[in-house]
C-alpha positions, 0 to 999 in steps of 0.5 A: 439192569437200569435203576431208573424208575421210568425210562424216557420211552416208557414215560413218552408212551404213557403220556403220549408226550412230545420230546425236546432236547435230550431227556434222560431216564427218570430216577424219580418224580418231583413237583418241587424244584427245591427238593428235586434230586439229580436225575428226577423228572420235574412235573410243572404242575399248576397249583392254586398259588404257583405255576410249576412252569415258572420253576422249570429253569430252577429244577434243571439247574438242580439237575432234573433229568427232564421237565414235563411241561404243557404245550401252551408253555413250550415257548417259555422254556429254556433253549435246549432244555430236556422236555416232555411236552403234554397237553396238560401236566396234571393229566400227563402225571395221571396217565403215568400213574395209570401206567404205573398201576398197570405194570405193578405186580404189587398187592395194593392197599388204599386207606380212607376214613374221617380220621386216622388215614395217615397214621394207618398208612404209616403203620401199614408201611412199617408192617409190610416192609418187614415182608418185602419192598413196600411203597407208600404215599409220602406225607398226606398226599391224598388228593387230586394231585397227591394220589397220581404223584404217589402212584407215578412213583410206584416202582415196578419192583414193589411187593406192596403199595399203600395209598391214602385217599382223602376227600371233603366233598362227595365224588372226590374219591371215585376217580382216585380209587379208580386209579389206585385199584386196590386189592384191599381198602380200609375205612378207618372210621366215619365221624362228623368231619367236613360237616360244612360240606355234608348235610349229615354223617350218613352222607359222609359215609356214602362219600367214603363208600366210593372207595368200594367202586375201585376195589379189584375183583375178588378184593376185600374191604376192612371196616370199623365194626364199632362205628355206627355207620358200619351197617351202612358201609357194609350195605354199600360194599354189598352193592359194589359186589365186594368179595370180602367184608372184614370188620375190626374193633372191640365188637364180639363179632369183629373179624379182627378183634381186640381181646386185651389192651394195656396202655402205657404213656408212650406205647401200648401192649395189645392182644388180638384175634386177627382173622382167626389168628391170635397175636400179642404185640407192642405198638410203639406209639400211645393212644387207643385210637392207634390200637384200634386202627392197628387191628385194621392194619394187621387184617389188611396185611394178612389179606394181602398175603403178608406174614402176620407175625412179622407185621405185628412185630414191626408195629413196635417201631411205630412212632407218632408222625410230626404234628400227630402226637410227637412228644418233645421234652422241654427243659425248664429252669426248675426241671422237665416238662412234656410237650405233645404236638397234635397241631397238624389238624383237628376234628371232634374225634381226633380232639377227644383222642388227643385229650385221652392221650394227654390224660394218660400222660405222666406228670411231675409231682407238681405238674399239670395236664394242660390243653392248648386248643384251637378252632376245629374248622369245616363243621358247619352249623354244628360247630358251636355245639361240637366245640362246647361238647369237648368240656366232657372229654376235658373233665373225663381225662383230668385236664387241669388247665385249658387255653383256647384260641379262636372264635369257635373255641370261645364256646368251649371256654364259656363251658369250662369251670373257672378253675380250668380256665388258663386263657383265651384269645381270638387267635393262636398268635395272641394266645402264645405268650400266655401259654409260654408264660404258664408252663412249669416243670412237671407239666404235660402240655398238648397243643391241637387245632385245625391247620387253619387255626395256626397252632403249630407256631406255638409248638415251634416257639416252645420247642425253640425256647425249651426244647431238648429233643426234637421228638419222634419222627414219622415213618418215611415212605419208600419210593 
């Protein structure tokens, strides 16, 4: 039996492609000529900055088995190159994704929400992989090219498949969920994210509810019972004729309900009722936000027919993904300090969760809890108020010192008492020397901001200077 992900014949038929050269069966799908593996099919996607057609020769040098290219670019390709030629490469990949879904016997789970999509997807990957072959989208591949790419990579042999679906405008989820056609859909929560593009949080809920439109007949949705938008989402689910609406949270009527929680600096111990079945389990990464989403994970696993006991046991292996709570040990001249890397992205909800994580972190005898915060983007006219509002979370979580970077973070800086002010700068780069100079042994330092605020270089600088441990690595998706 062939170990190919796709035969040439199947790819040709799915994409209605024309062949040239001598293409071979594809062991995988890639859009990156630098990381492509021998035998993989290279799709020459045209992005916002680069056109993949300019990298076809490099992909073939790196032993790609075939390149999928646009008809209009055929003449620019190397002579004799193994090609599949289509009208539009992204559309071709989408057609292949549709064929992957059609041939797959897997139970499919889709995840969306204002925050927590990737960590929930990774937890699902851990939980389901104990029960059978599980495929999941890599990293945060959740947009108009990431979802088709992830779906096209779905092996026909997978028992479970998990896809993350994102959006920042209304109408983006519908075509993606119609590709994925999940048996179970999770909405982690609805929060004031992307307010620059929505007039209200209710409109965000409406846009997220588009995920219901692609759920398979007889399928289920899993919703946050503690979120103020629960009733609105449940109404949308009813309008979409969803067979089962399952809730999770601390609410007494939640179907997946938190009963007892003990939080430790690097883990949590949870007792919960999951659709009538009592389970006690350990979660390998810290934070109440992860605990709450683990309820959704176990509910979805049970709905998909997985072994609940195995799924719960697997969550002990969950680790924080890179930039989403990764813990790095810093070796300073006088002793150790802790760096918590939350630099991947930020919004008001995830920022409060990260501050809570900092608040429960252990510090040394003379150590301090230090927050290094960059602007939260895409918040529209509410930005100044939402930044200033973080002052309460800083106080509640006993954060001793705050460094702020960015024009919007100035609102928080002005709201802080003088004893909590560590430093302020217009950019993260300008703030970095002050942060590096301030850290001492025993400190716990958390760094967070939207990707556009460029807080990650401060993490890299501290890790390069003092790092003893690269920290926890994200769970890797199969496929």
